[in-house]
MARFITOR-749732 format. One line per 3 residues: number of its first residue (from 1); their letters; for each residue x, y, z of N, C-alpha, C, O. Coordinates in steps of 0.1 Angstrom, whole numbers, plus 2048, in hexadecimal, padded with zeros to 3 digits. Example, Ala and Ser with C-alpha at 12.3 -4.5 7.8 and 13.67 -1.06 7.14 Angstrom:
% MARFITOR-749732
1> AS> 884/7C7/84E/87B/7D3/84E/884/7DF/84E/88E/7DF/855 ~ 880/7EA/847/889/7F5/847/881/800/84F/886/80B/850
END
This chain:
% MARFITOR-749732
1> MNK> CF1/C0C/DD6/CED/C01/DCE/CE2/BFC/DC6/CD7/BFB/DCA ~ CE7/BF8/DB9/CDF/BF3/DAD/CDC/BE7/DAF/CD1/BE2/DAD ~ CE5/BE0/DB3/CDF/BD1/DAF/CDC/BCE/DBA/CDF/BD5/DC3
4> PLM> CD2/BBD/DBD/CCC/BB5/DC6/CD6/BB4/DD8/CE2/BB2/DD8 ~ CD1/BB6/DDE/CDA/BB2/DEC/CD3/BA5/DF3/CC9/BA5/DFA ~ CDC/B9B/DEE/CD7/B8E/DEF/CDF/B8C/E00/CEB/B8D/E03
7> LAG> CD4/B8A/E07/CDA/B89/E18/CD1/B77/E1A/CC6/B73/E1A ~ CDF/B70/E1C/CDA/B62/E21/CD3/B64/E2C/CD6/B6B/E35 ~ CC7/B5B/E2B/CBE/B58/E33/CB9/B63/E3D/CB3/B62/E48
10> LMG> CBD/B6E/E37/CBC/B7A/E39/CA8/B7C/E3F/CA6/B81/E4A ~ C99/B75/E35/C8B/B74/E3B/C8D/B67/E48/C84/B66/E51 ~ C95/B62/E48/C92/B5A/E51/C95/B61/E60/C8E/B62/E6A
13> LFA> C9E/B64/E5C/CA4/B71/E6C/C9C/B77/E6F/C9B/B78/E7B ~ C90/B7E/E67/C89/B87/E64/C7C/B7F/E69/C73/B84/E70 ~ C7B/B76/E66/C6C/B74/E6E/C70/B6E/E78/C67/B66/E7C
16> QCS> C7B/B6D/E80/C7C/B6A/E91/C76/B76/E9A/C6F/B74/EA4 ~ C79/B80/E93/C7A/B8D/E98/C69/B94/E99/C66/B94/E8D ~ C61/B98/E9F/C59/B9E/EA0/C54/BA7/EAF/C55/BA2/EBA
19> SPE> C4F/BB3/EAA/C53/BB9/EBB/C42/BC4/EB8/C3E/BC4/EAC ~ C3B/BCC/EC2/C37/BD8/EBB/C3D/BE5/EB9/C43/BE9/EC2 ~ C3C/BEA/EB1/C40/BF5/EAD/C48/C04/EBB/C43/C0C/EC3
22> STP> C54/C01/EB9/C5A/C0D/EC0/C5C/C1B/EBE/C63/C1D/EB4 ~ C59/C28/EC6/C5A/C2E/EC2/C69/C39/EC9/C6A/C39/ED5 ~ C71/C3F/EC2/C7B/C3F/EC7/C79/C4C/ED4/C70/C54/ED3
25> TPQ> C80/C4D/EDD/C7B/C57/EEA/C89/C5D/EEF/C92/C5A/EF7 ~ C87/C68/EE7/C9B/C72/EE7/C98/C74/EF7/C8E/C74/EFE ~ CA8/C77/EFA/CA6/C7E/F06/CA5/C88/F08/CA0/C8C/EFD
28> ATS> CA6/C92/F0F/CAA/CA0/F19/CB2/CA5/F11/CBB/C9D/F0D ~ CB4/CB5/F0D/CC1/CB8/F06/CC8/CB8/F12/CC5/CB5/F1E ~ CD6/CBD/F0D/CE4/CC0/F1A/CE8/CD0/F16/CF0/CD8/F1B
31> LPT> CE0/CD1/F0C/CEA/CE0/F05/CE5/CEB/F0C/CD9/CEC/F11 ~ CEF/CF5/F0E/CEC/CFE/F1B/CDC/D04/F18/CD7/CFE/F0F ~ CD5/D0D/F1D/CCA/D0F/F1F/CCA/D19/F0D/CC4/D18/F03
34> AQA> CD3/D22/F13/CD4/D31/F08/CD8/D29/EFA/CD0/D2C/EF1 ~ CDF/D23/EF7/CE2/D1A/EF0/CD7/D0F/EE6/CD8/D0B/EDA ~ CD0/D0C/EED/CC5/D05/EEA/CB8/D09/EE7/CB0/D01/EE2
37> RVA> CB5/D1A/EE9/CA9/D21/EE5/CB2/D26/ED8/CAB/D30/ED4 ~ CBB/D26/ED0/CC4/D2B/EC5/CC0/D1E/EBD/CBC/D1F/EB1 ~ CC2/D13/EC3/CC4/D06/EBC/CB7/D01/EB7/CB3/CFC/EAC
40> AQR> CB0/D05/EC4/CA1/D03/EBC/C99/D0C/EB4/C8E/D08/EB3 ~ C9C/D18/EAF/C9C/D1D/EA2/CA4/D1A/E98/C9F/D1B/E8C ~ CB0/D16/E99/CBE/D16/E92/CB8/D0A/E83/CB6/D0C/E77
43> YVS> CB6/CFD/E8D/CBB/CEF/E86/CA9/CEB/E82/CA6/CDF/E81 ~ C9F/CF4/E82/C93/CF7/E7D/C91/CFF/E70/C89/CF9/E69 ~ C94/D07/E6D/C90/D15/E69/CA6/D16/E60/CB0/D12/E65
46> LVT> CA2/D1E/E53/CAE/D1C/E48/CB2/D28/E52/CAA/D30/E56 ~ CC2/D27/E56/CC8/D33/E59/CD1/D3C/E50/CD3/D48/E52 ~ CD7/D36/E44/CDD/D3F/E39/CD8/D3A/E2B/CD4/D2E/E2A
49> SSV> CD7/D41/E20/CD7/D37/E0E/CE5/D36/E0D/CE8/D32/E01 ~ CEE/D38/E15/CFB/D38/E15/D04/D2E/E18/D04/D2C/E24 ~ D0F/D26/E0F/D13/D1A/E18/D24/D1A/E13/D2A/D19/E08
52> QKT> D27/D1B/E20/D38/D1B/E1E/D3E/D0E/E1B/D41/D07/E25 ~ D41/D0B/E10/D46/CFB/E0B/D55/CFA/E0B/D5B/D02/E04 ~ D5A/CF0/E12/D64/CF0/E16/D6C/CE2/E10/D6B/CD9/E18
55> LNV> D72/CDE/E05/D70/CCF/DF8/D7F/CCB/E00/D88/CCF/E07 ~ D7A/CC1/DFC/D89/CB4/DFA/D94/CB2/E04/DA0/CAF/E01 ~ D8F/CB5/E15/D97/CB7/E1B/D9C/CA7/E20/D94/C9E/E24
58> AYG> DAA/CA5/E1F/DAB/C96/E22/DAA/C96/E35/DAC/C9F/E3D ~ DA6/C86/E35/D9E/C84/E46/DA8/C7B/E47/DAD/C7D/E51 ~ DAE/C6F/E3F/DB3/C61/E48/DB8/C57/E3C/DB3/C56/E31
61> KSL> DC3/C51/E3F/DC3/C45/E31/DBF/C39/E3A/DBE/C36/E46 ~ DBC/C32/E2A/DBC/C26/E2C/DBC/C1C/E1F/DBA/C21/E14 ~ DBF/C11/E20/DC7/C06/E1B/DBB/BFD/E11/DB5/BF4/E15
64> NDQ> DBB/C03/E04/DB0/BFA/DF8/DB4/BF1/DFA/DBD/BED/E01 ~ DA7/BE9/DEB/DAA/BDB/DEA/DBB/BDB/DDD/DC1/BD1/DD9 ~ DBB/BE2/DDB/DC7/BE1/DD2/DD8/BE1/DDD/DE4/BE1/DDA
67> GQY> DD3/BE0/DE9/DDD/BE1/DF1/DE5/BEC/DF0/DF2/BEB/DEF ~ DDF/BFB/DF0/DEA/C05/DEE/DDD/C0E/DF6/DD1/C0E/DF5 ~ DEB/C1A/E01/DE0/C1F/E06/DDD/C34/E01/DE4/C3E/DFE
70> QTQ> DC9/C2F/E02/DC3/C3C/DFF/DC3/C44/E07/DC2/C42/E13 ~ DC4/C53/DFE/DC1/C5D/E0B/DB2/C65/E09/DAF/C6C/DFF ~ DA8/C62/E15/D9A/C5F/E14/D9C/C73/E17/DA6/C79/E1C
73> HLD> D8D/C79/E10/D8C/C89/E10/D7B/C84/E17/D76/C7A/E1B ~ D77/C93/E17/D6F/C95/E1B/D68/CA7/E19/D70/CB1/E1B ~ D5D/CA9/E17/D5D/CB4/E13/D4F/CB7/E22/D47/CB0/E28
76> IYQ> D53/CC7/E21/D4E/CCC/E30/D43/CD4/E2B/D47/CDB/E21 ~ D37/CD6/E2E/D2E/CE5/E2A/D25/CE9/E3A/D1D/CE1/E40 ~ D28/CF5/E3C/D27/D00/E43/D1E/D09/E43/D1A/D0A/E37
79> PAN> D17/D12/E4B/D11/D1A/E49/D1C/D2B/E47/D24/D2F/E4F ~ D17/D31/E3C/D24/D41/E35/D21/D46/E47/D17/D46/E4E ~ D2D/D4B/E49/D2D/D57/E50/D25/D51/E5D/D1C/D59/E61
82> DAF> D27/D46/E64/D1E/D3E/E6B/D2B/D42/E7D/D37/D40/E7F ~ D21/D46/E85/D2E/D49/E93/D28/D40/E9A/D2A/D40/EA6 ~ D1F/D34/E92/D14/D2B/EA0/D26/D22/EA5/D30/D21/E9F
85> QAR> D23/D1D/EB5/D2E/D16/EB9/D2B/D08/EBA/D20/D05/EB6 ~ D31/D00/EBC/D2B/CF4/EBC/D23/CEB/EB7/D1E/CE2/EBF ~ D20/CEC/EA9/D19/CEB/E9F/D1A/CD6/E9C/D23/CCF/E98
88> PVI> D0C/CD4/EA1/D0F/CC6/E9B/D0F/CC5/E8B/D0D/CCE/E82 ~ D14/CB5/E8A/D1C/CB1/E78/D10/CA5/E76/D09/C9F/E7F ~ D0E/CA4/E66/D05/C97/E63/D11/C99/E59/D15/CA3/E53
91> VLI> D15/C86/E5A/D22/C81/E4E/D17/C7A/E47/D0F/C73/E4C ~ D18/C7E/E3A/D16/C7B/E2E/D19/C6D/E2A/D25/C69/E2B ~ D14/C67/E27/D17/C5B/E1A/D14/C54/E13/D0E/C4A/E17
94> HGG> D17/C56/E04/D16/C55/DF9/D13/C48/DF3/D1B/C3F/DF5 ~ D0D/C46/DED/D0B/C39/DE3/D14/C33/DD7/D20/C37/DD7 ~ D10/C2D/DD0/D16/C24/DC4/D1D/C1A/DC8/D29/C1B/DC7
97> GFT> D16/C0D/DCF/D13/BFE/DCD/D24/BFD/DD2/D2B/BF6/DCB ~ D29/C05/DDE/D39/BFF/DE1/D42/C03/DD5/D4E/C04/DD7 ~ D3F/C04/DC9/D4B/C03/DBE/D47/C14/DB6/D4B/C14/DAA
100> SGD> D41/C20/DB8/D40/C29/DB5/D39/C32/DBB/D33/C30/DC6 ~ D3B/C3E/DB2/D33/C48/DC0/D41/C53/DC9/D4D/C52/DCC ~ D36/C5E/DCA/D43/C65/DCD/D3B/C6F/DD8/D2F/C70/DD8
103> KSQ> D44/C75/DE2/D42/C7F/DEC/D35/C8A/DE7/D2D/C8E/DEF ~ D33/C8F/DD8/D30/C9D/DD6/D20/C96/DD5/D18/C9E/DD1 ~ D1E/C8E/DD6/D0E/C88/DCE/D07/C89/DDD/CFB/C87/DDF
106> MAN> D11/C8D/DE7/D05/C8C/DF3/D02/C9F/DF4/CF9/CA2/DFC ~ D07/CA7/DEE/D08/CB6/DF1/CFB/CBD/DEC/CFA/CC9/DEC ~ CF1/CB2/DE6/CE6/CBA/DED/CE2/CBA/DF6/CDA/CC4/DF7
109> YAN> CE2/CB3/DFF/CE0/CAF/E0C/CE6/CBA/E15/CE1/CC3/E1C ~ CF6/CB4/E13/CFD/CBF/E19/CF9/CC9/E1C/CF7/CCE/E27 ~ CF6/CD0/E0C/CF3/CE2/E0D/CE5/CE7/E14/CE2/CF2/E16
112> LYA> CDE/CDA/E16/CD3/CDE/E1C/CD4/CDA/E29/CCC/CDD/E31 ~ CDD/CD4/E2B/CDE/CD6/E3D/CE6/CE0/E40/CE2/CE7/E49 ~ CF1/CE1/E3C/CF7/CED/E3C/CEB/CF9/E40/CE8/CFD/E4B
115> QYG> CE4/D00/E34/CDC/D0C/E34/CD1/D07/E46/CCA/D10/E4B ~ CD2/CFC/E4A/CCB/CFD/E59/CD4/D00/E64/CCF/D05/E6F ~ CE2/CFE/E63/CEC/D02/E69/CF3/CF5/E71/CFB/CF5/E7B
118> YVA> CEC/CEA/E6A/CF7/CDF/E6D/D07/CE4/E64/D07/CEB/E5A ~ D11/CDD/E6A/D1F/CD9/E5E/D17/CCE/E5C/D0E/CC9/E63 ~ D1C/CCB/E4F/D19/CBB/E46/D26/CBB/E43/D2D/CC4/E41
121> VSI> D29/CAB/E43/D37/CA9/E40/D33/C9E/E32/D2B/C95/E35 ~ D37/C9E/E27/D35/C94/E1E/D44/C87/E1C/D4E/C8D/E1C ~ D45/C7D/E1B/D4A/C76/E1D/D50/C6B/E10/D49/C63/E09
124> NYR> D5B/C6E/E11/D5F/C61/E06/D64/C58/E0E/D66/C5A/E1A ~ D68/C49/E08/D69/C3E/E0C/D75/C32/DFE/D79/C34/DF2 ~ D74/C28/E08/D7B/C1C/DFD/D70/C1D/DF5/D65/C22/DF7
127> LST> D76/C14/DE8/D69/C12/DE0/D6F/C01/DE0/D79/BFD/DE6 ~ D65/BF9/DD5/D70/BEE/DD6/D71/BEC/DC5/D6A/BF1/DBC ~ D7A/BE5/DC6/D7C/BE5/DB2/D80/BD7/DB1/D88/BD2/DA9
130> KKM> D7A/BD1/DB8/D7C/BBE/DB3/D6A/BBF/DB4/D62/BC8/DB8 ~ D69/BB2/DAD/D5D/BAA/DA5/D55/BA5/DB1/D5C/BA1/DBA ~ D4A/BA4/DB4/D43/BA2/DC7/D32/BA4/DC3/D2C/BAB/DBB
133> RES> D2D/B99/DCC/D1E/B99/DCA/D1A/BA2/DD6/D21/BA2/DE0 ~ D0D/BAD/DD6/D0D/BB0/DE0/D00/BA9/DEA/CF4/BAA/DEB ~ D0F/BA0/DF2/D05/B98/DF9/D0F/B99/E04/D1A/B9C/E02
136> LTD> D08/B95/E13/D12/B95/E1E/D12/B82/E21/D11/B7B/E2B ~ D16/B7F/E11/D18/B6F/E10/D27/B71/E0B/D30/B6A/E10 ~ D2A/B7B/E02/D33/B7D/E02/D40/B88/E03/D40/B94/E02
139> PIF> D4C/B7F/E07/D57/B84/E0D/D5C/B90/E0E/D5F/B97/E17 ~ D5B/B91/DFA/D62/BA1/DFD/D58/BA9/DFB/D5C/BB5/DFC ~ D48/BA7/DF8/D3F/BB4/E00/D41/BB6/E0B/D45/BC1/E0D
142> VAT> D40/BAE/E14/D43/BB0/E21/D50/BB6/E25/D50/BBE/E2E ~ D5A/BB3/E20/D66/BB7/E20/D67/BCC/E1C/D6C/BD4/E23 ~ D5F/BCE/E0B/D5D/BD7/E0E/D51/BE2/E13/D52/BEE/E11
145> VDN> D45/BDB/E1B/D3F/BE3/E20/D47/BE9/E31/D44/BF2/E39 ~ D50/BDE/E31/D58/BE3/E41/D60/BEA/E3B/D61/BF5/E41 ~ D68/BE9/E32/D72/BF7/E2C/D6B/C06/E2D/D71/C10/E30
148> AKE> D60/C05/E29/D59/C0F/E25/D53/C19/E35/D50/C24/E38 ~ D52/C0B/E3E/D4C/C0F/E4E/D56/C18/E5A/D55/C1F/E64 ~ D62/C0F/E4E/D72/C12/E5A/D77/C1D/E54/D82/C21/E57
151> DAF> D6C/C25/E45/D75/C34/E43/D69/C3B/E4B/D6D/C44/E53 ~ D5A/C37/E4A/D53/C42/E53/D53/C44/E61/D4E/C4C/E6A ~ D5C/C3A/E61/D64/C3A/E77/D6F/C44/E77/D73/C4B/E80
154> GAI> D73/C44/E6B/D7E/C49/E69/D7C/C5E/E67/D85/C66/E68 ~ D71/C60/E64/D6C/C6A/E63/D68/C72/E6B/D65/C7E/E6A ~ D66/C68/E75/D5B/C6B/E83/D67/C6E/E8B/D67/C79/E90
157> RWL> D72/C68/E8C/D7C/C68/E93/D85/C78/E91/D8A/C80/E9A ~ D85/C78/E82/D8B/C83/E7C/D7F/C91/E82/D85/C9B/E87 ~ D72/C93/E80/D6A/C9B/E84/D6F/C9E/E94/D75/CA8/E98
160> RAN> D6B/C93/E9A/D70/C97/EA9/D7F/C99/EAD/D82/C9B/EB9 ~ D85/C9A/EA6/D95/C9D/EA9/D94/CAD/EA3/D99/CB6/EAA ~ D8F/CAF/E97/D90/CBD/E99/D7F/CC7/E9B/D7C/CD0/E93
163> AAN> D79/CC3/EA3/D72/CC5/EA7/D73/CD9/EA9/D6C/CE1/EA2 ~ D7C/CDB/EB3/D7D/CE9/EB7/D84/CF0/EAB/D84/CFC/EAE ~ D89/CEF/EA1/D89/CF6/E95/D7C/CFA/E8B/D7A/D04/E84
166> LRI> D76/CEF/E8E/D69/CEA/E81/D58/CF1/E8C/D4C/CEF/E8A ~ D60/CF7/E98/D57/CF9/EA0/D48/CF0/E9F/D3D/CF4/E9C ~ D4B/CE5/EA1/D3F/CDA/E9F/D3D/CD6/EAF/D43/CDB/EB9
169> DKG> D32/CCB/EAF/D30/CC5/EBF/D34/CBC/EBC/D2D/CB9/EB2 ~ D3F/CB2/EBF/D44/CA7/EC2/D3A/CA4/EC7/D33/CA5/EBD ~ D33/CA1/ED0/D27/C97/ED5/D1A/C9B/ECB/D0F/C99/ED0
172> RIA> D1B/C9E/EC2/D0C/C9D/EB9/D15/C99/EA9/D1B/CA2/EA3 ~ D15/C8D/EA6/D19/C87/E9A/D0C/C7F/E95/D07/C76/E9B ~ D08/C84/E86/CFD/C79/E85/D07/C75/E75/D11/C7C/E70
175> VMG> CFF/C68/E6F/D03/C63/E67/CFA/C61/E5A/CF2/C58/E5D ~ CF8/C65/E4F/CEF/C62/E48/CF4/C5D/E3A/CFF/C61/E36 ~ CEC/C52/E32/CF4/C4C/E27/CEA/C47/E1C/CE0/C41/E20
178> YSA> CEB/C49/E11/CE1/C43/E07/CEA/C34/E01/CF6/C34/E00 ~ CE0/C2A/DFC/CE4/C21/DF9/CED/C1A/DFA/CEC/C11/E03 ~ CF7/C1A/DF3/D08/C16/DFD/D0C/C1F/E0A/D14/C1D/E13
181> GGV> D08/C26/E07/D0F/C33/E11/D03/C2E/E20/D06/C32/E2B ~ CF4/C25/E1C/CEC/C21/E29/CF2/C19/E2C/CF5/C19/E37 ~ CF6/C0E/E23/CFD/C00/E2B/D07/C08/E33/D03/C0A/E3E
184> TAM> D0F/C0C/E33/D1A/C13/E38/D12/C1C/E4A/D13/C1A/E56 ~ D0D/C21/E44/D08/C25/E51/CFE/C21/E5C/CF9/C26/E65 ~ CFC/C15/E57/CF8/C0C/E5D/D00/C07/E68/CFE/C0A/E74
187> SVN> D0B/BFE/E61/D16/BFB/E60/D1E/C03/E6D/D23/BFC/E77 ~ D1E/C0E/E6D/D28/C1A/E76/D19/C17/E81/D1F/C17/E8C ~ D0D/C15/E84/D07/C17/E8C/D05/C0A/E98/D04/C0A/EA4
190> FDQ> D06/BFC/E8C/D02/BEF/E90/D13/BE5/E95/D13/BDB/E9D ~ D1B/BEA/E91/D27/BE8/E8F/D33/BEE/E93/D3E/BEE/E8F ~ D2C/BF5/EA1/D37/BFE/EAB/D42/BF5/EAB/D4D/BF7/EA5
193> KNQ> D3D/BE9/EB3/D49/BE7/EBB/D54/BDB/EB4/D5B/BD4/EBB ~ D52/BDA/EA5/D5B/BD3/E9E/D62/BDD/E97/D60/BDE/E8B ~ D6C/BE6/E9D/D74/BEE/E94/D84/BEB/E95/D8B/BEA/E9E
196> RKT> D86/BEA/E88/D93/BE8/E80/D9C/BF0/E82/DA8/BEC/E84 ~ D98/BFF/E81/DA4/C0C/E7F/DA9/C08/E71/DB5/C07/E75 ~ DA9/C06/E67/DAC/C07/E59/DAE/C17/E55/DB7/C1A/E4E
199> NSA> DA8/C20/E58/DA7/C28/E56/DB2/C32/E64/DAF/C32/E70 ~ DBD/C38/E5D/DC7/C3D/E64/DBF/C49/E6F/DC4/C49/E7A ~ DB5/C53/E6D/DAF/C5C/E70/DAD/C5A/E82/DA7/C51/E88
202> APT> DB6/C67/E89/DB2/C68/E95/DAF/C58/E9F/DA4/C55/EA3 ~ DBA/C4F/EA0/DB2/C44/EA7/DAF/C45/EB1/DA6/C3E/EB4 ~ DB4/C4C/EBC/DB0/C4E/EC4/DA1/C52/ECA/D9D/C4E/ED6
205> QST> D99/C5A/EC3/D8D/C5F/EC0/D85/C56/EC2/D8B/C4C/EC0 ~ D78/C54/EC5/D6D/C54/EC9/D61/C50/EBA/D5C/C59/EB5 ~ D60/C48/EB7/D54/C47/EB0/D45/C45/EB0/D3C/C43/EA7
208> AIS> D44/C48/EBD/D35/C4D/EC2/D2C/C55/EB8/D2F/C60/EB4 ~ D20/C4F/EB3/D16/C58/EAE/D08/C5D/EB4/D04/C58/EBF ~ D02/C63/EAF/CF6/C6A/EB8/CE8/C61/EAF/CDE/C5D/EB6
211> TIV> CE7/C5F/EA1/CE0/C5E/E9B/CE0/C56/E91/CE9/C4E/E94 ~ CDB/C51/E84/CDC/C4D/E76/CCE/C4F/E70/CC2/C4E/E74 ~ CD5/C50/E64/CC8/C51/E5A/CCC/C48/E4C/CD6/C49/E45
214> EMA> CC3/C40/E4C/CCA/C36/E3D/CBF/C39/E34/CB4/C3D/E36 ~ CC6/C36/E2A/CBA/C38/E1C/CC2/C2F/E0F/CCC/C30/E09 ~ CB4/C25/E10/CB8/C1B/E05/CC5/C11/E06/CCD/C0E/DFD
217> GLT> CC6/C0D/E18/CD3/C06/E1A/CC9/BFD/E22/CBC/BFD/E24 ~ CD5/BF4/E26/CCF/BE7/E2F/CDD/BE1/E38/CE9/BE5/E36 ~ CDC/BDA/E3E/CE5/BD6/E47/CE1/BC9/E51/CD6/BC6/E55
220> DPT> CF1/BC1/E52/CF0/BB4/E54/CE5/BB0/E63/CE9/BB2/E6F ~ CD7/BA9/E5F/CD3/BAD/E6C/CD7/BA9/E7C/CD2/BAE/E87 ~ CE3/B9B/E7A/CE7/B96/E83/CEF/BA3/E8D/CF1/B9F/E99
223> LIG> CF1/BB0/E8A/CFB/BB8/E90/CF2/BBF/E91/CF4/BCA/E8B ~ CE7/BBD/E98/CDF/BCA/E9C/CD9/BC4/EAA/CD5/BB8/EAB ~ CDA/BCC/EB1/CDB/BCD/EC3/CD2/BDA/ECA/CCF/BE5/EC5
226> PGA> CCF/BD7/ED5/CCA/BDF/EDD/CD9/BE8/EE0/CE4/BE4/EE1 ~ CD5/BF1/EDF/CE1/BFF/EE4/CE2/C08/ED3/CE7/C14/ED2 ~ CDE/C02/ECC/CE3/C0C/EBD/CD8/C1F/EC3/CD1/C26/ECB
229> KPL> CDF/C1F/EB8/CDB/C32/EB6/CCF/C31/EAE/CCE/C29/EA5 ~ CC4/C3B/EB3/CB9/C3D/EA9/CBC/C3C/E9C/CC6/C42/E97 ~ CB3/C35/E95/CB3/C32/E85/CA8/C3C/E7D/C9F/C41/E83
232> RMI> CAB/C3D/E72/CA1/C42/E68/CA2/C3D/E5E/CAD/C3F/E59 ~ C97/C34/E56/C9A/C2D/E4D/C94/C31/E43/C8A/C38/E46 ~ C97/C30/E36/C8F/C3A/E27/C92/C31/E1E/C9D/C32/E19
235> HGV> C87/C24/E1C/C88/C23/E0E/C79/C21/E03/C6F/C22/E09 ~ C77/C20/DF6/C6D/C1E/DF2/C6B/C15/DEC/C74/C0E/DE9 ~ C62/C13/DE9/C55/C07/DEC/C5A/C02/DDE/C58/BF6/DDE
238> NDP> C5E/C05/DD6/C61/BFD/DC6/C72/BFD/DC5/C79/BFD/DBB ~ C78/BFD/DD3/C84/BFA/DCE/C8A/BEF/DC6/C85/BE4/DC9 ~ C94/BEF/DBC/C8F/BE1/DB8/CA1/BD6/DBC/CA5/BCC/DB8
241> GIK> CA5/BE0/DC5/CB4/BD9/DCB/CB2/BD9/DD8/CB5/BCE/DDD ~ CAE/BDE/DDC/CB1/BE1/DEC/CA0/BDF/DF1/C99/BE9/DF7 ~ C99/BCF/DEE/C8D/BCE/DF2/C86/BD7/DFD/C89/BD9/E09
244> YEY> C80/BDB/DF7/C73/BE6/E01/C73/BD7/E0C/C7B/BD6/E15 ~ C69/BCF/E09/C6A/BC1/E17/C75/BC0/E1C/C75/BC1/E29 ~ C7F/BBE/E17/C8C/BB8/E20/C8D/BC9/E2D/C8D/BC7/E39
247> AQQ> C8D/BD2/E28/C8F/BDD/E2F/C83/BDE/E39/C89/BE2/E43 ~ C74/BDB/E3C/C6A/BDA/E3F/C6F/BD2/E4B/C6E/BD7/E57 ~ C76/BC7/E49/C78/BBD/E52/C84/BBE/E59/C89/BB8/E62
250> LYK> C8A/BC9/E53/C98/BCD/E5A/C95/BD8/E68/C9C/BDC/E70 ~ C86/BDC/E67/C86/BE7/E6E/C80/BDC/E78/C86/BDA/E83 ~ C77/BD4/E74/C6F/BCB/E7E/C7D/BC6/E89/C7C/BC6/E95
253> VCQ> C87/BC3/E83/C91/BB8/E89/C97/BC6/E94/C99/BC4/EA0 ~ C99/BD2/E8F/CA0/BE1/E95/C96/BE0/EA3/C9A/BDF/EAE ~ C86/BE0/E9F/C7A/BE4/EAC/C7E/BD8/EB4/C80/BDA/EC0
256> ANR> C7E/BC6/EAF/C80/BBF/EBA/C88/BBF/EC2/C86/BB9/ECC ~ C98/BC9/EBE/CA2/BCC/EC6/C9F/BD9/ECD/CA8/BE0/ED2 ~ C96/BDC/ECC/C94/BEA/ED4/C9B/BF8/ED3/C9E/C00/EDB
259> VPV> CA0/BF5/EC0/CA9/BFD/EBB/C9F/C0D/EB8/C93/C0A/EB5 ~ CA0/C15/EB9/C96/C25/EBC/C97/C21/EAE/CA2/C1E/EAB ~ C8C/C1F/EA1/C8C/C21/E9A/C80/C28/E8D/C74/C26/E90
262> VFQ> C81/C2D/E83/C74/C31/E7F/C74/C2E/E6E/C7F/C2C/E69 ~ C6A/C2D/E68/C68/C26/E59/C66/C32/E4F/C5A/C36/E4E ~ C6F/C36/E48/C63/C41/E3F/C5E/C3E/E30/C62/C48/E29
265> STA> C5A/C38/E2B/C58/C33/E19/C57/C3E/E11/C4E/C46/E14 ~ C5E/C3F/E09/C5B/C44/DFA/C57/C41/DF2/C5B/C35/DF1 ~ C4D/C44/DE6/C42/C3D/DDB/C52/C33/DD8/C54/C28/DDB
268> GGH> C5B/C3B/DD0/C62/C35/DC4/C6B/C2A/DC9/C69/C23/DD3 ~ C75/C28/DC0/C80/C20/DC3/C8A/C23/DC6/C89/C2B/DCF ~ C9A/C1D/DC1/CA5/C1C/DCC/CA6/C2A/DC9/CA9/C2E/DD5
271> DLS> CA6/C37/DC0/CA8/C42/DBB/C9F/C47/DC4/C93/C45/DC5 ~ CA8/C51/DCD/C9A/C59/DD9/C9D/C64/DD4/C94/C6C/DD6 ~ CA4/C69/DCF/CAA/C79/DCA/C9D/C7E/DC3/C9E/C8A/DC1
274> PYF> C8E/C78/DBE/C84/C80/DBD/C7D/C86/DC6/C77/C90/DC5 ~ C7D/C7E/DD2/C79/C82/DE1/C86/C87/DED/C8A/C81/DF7 ~ C89/C93/DEA/C95/C9B/DEE/C8C/CA3/DF8/C90/CA6/E03
277> KEI> C83/CA5/DF5/C7B/CB3/DFD/C74/CAC/E0A/C73/CB0/E15 ~ C6F/C9D/E03/C66/C95/E14/C6D/C92/E1A/C6B/C95/E26 ~ C7A/C89/E14/C83/C87/E1E/C8E/C8E/E26/C94/C8A/E30
280> TSG> C91/C9C/E1E/C96/CA7/E29/C8D/CAD/E34/C90/CB3/E3E ~ C84/CAB/E30/C7A/CB1/E39/C75/CA9/E44/C6F/CAE/E4D ~ C7A/C9C/E42/C7A/C93/E51/C85/C94/E4F/C88/C9F/E54
283> TLS> C8C/C90/E4C/C9B/C93/E54/C9E/C9C/E5D/CA1/C9A/E69 ~ C9C/CA8/E57/C9D/CB4/E5F/C96/CB6/E6C/C98/CBF/E74 ~ C8B/CAA/E6F/C85/CAA/E7B/C88/CA2/E81/C83/CA2/E8C
286> WFK> C90/C9A/E7D/C97/C89/E84/CA5/C92/E88/CAC/C8C/E8F ~ CA8/C9C/E85/CB7/C9B/E8A/CB5/CA9/E93/CBF/CAD/E9A ~ CA9/CB2/E94/CA7/CB5/E9D/CA7/CB3/EA8/CAC/CB8/EB2
289> TYL> C9F/CAA/EA7/C9B/C9E/EB7/CA6/C95/EB7/CA7/C93/EC4 ~ CAE/C8F/EB4/CB6/C83/EB4/CC4/C8A/EB7/CCD/C84/EBD ~ CC4/C95/EB2/CDA/C9A/EAE/CDA/CA3/EB8/CE3/CA3/EC1
292> VDA> CCF/CAB/EB5/CD0/CBC/EBB/CCB/CBC/EC9/CD1/CC1/ED2 ~ CBE/CB5/ECA/CB7/CB7/ED9/CB8/CAD/EE1/CB2/CAC/EEC ~ CC2/CA1/EDA/CC3/C96/EE6/CD1/C97/EEC/CD9/C9F/EE7
295> NPT> CD5/C8E/EF9/CE1/C90/EFC/CED/C8A/EF4/CED/C80/EED ~ CF7/C95/EF6/CFE/C8F/EEF/D04/C85/EF1/D02/C7E/EFB ~ D11/C81/EE2/D15/C6F/EE6/D23/C77/EE5/D26/C7F/EDC
298> Y> D2C/C73/EF1/D3A/C6C/EEB/D42/C63/EE8/D4D/C65/EE3
END
């Protein structure tokens, strides 16, 4: 998202919330012992330099803002020649202000996570063709965020429905997004109860997730409540669009609501690409703890 996000009354809501810093506490693994031993090395060290890519896989249809049904697609990245079963999944959501962007923009993250043994899935979602303000008081913007969230839910349901063929662990699904994708990822975490299932994918499947990583995103603070999954926030101190101060206050709201949360700062602005190594180093450790080693979530 390249324009400032104007949240009406945001700072007033933030000012009401304060709490000592909470440290996320993962639950013990339920993986079988032998598999846990393999996984302990697999997800902290490179398992391959070769990645198998399956691109432009249709996962569901949804109605866009022009009143037309649109087929949504995703790209699948997995370790080449991999015989491992029940692999954790990381769903990646691109940025672009909800008006532009493509799943290929997250290819660098997808390739790296696949090299460490994960199945990474980068998704497309509905974009807006209408003029809007990037504000939670703008009904067009709110509807656009909801459409993106619903498509992300559809992708999660599709993954569960195809878990056997993809050899993925349907109880270990994470979501990671940048900018507009970060906003979408947080909506997936904090707005699970308000689902309209406007994406056709596997409607009977669960949308439960294990953890979220958001980069340069925000969410409506009134949605945040107990029971949300562990959240890693990553923000640049000089971000001109998603203000660093807003992100820090959002972090405090999460703490006040006992959401397991960690805040990672980078030296730059909204573009976090120069900090790829720094970000992936932290997220690999995070996913090992809150996706691989934690109890499954169905």
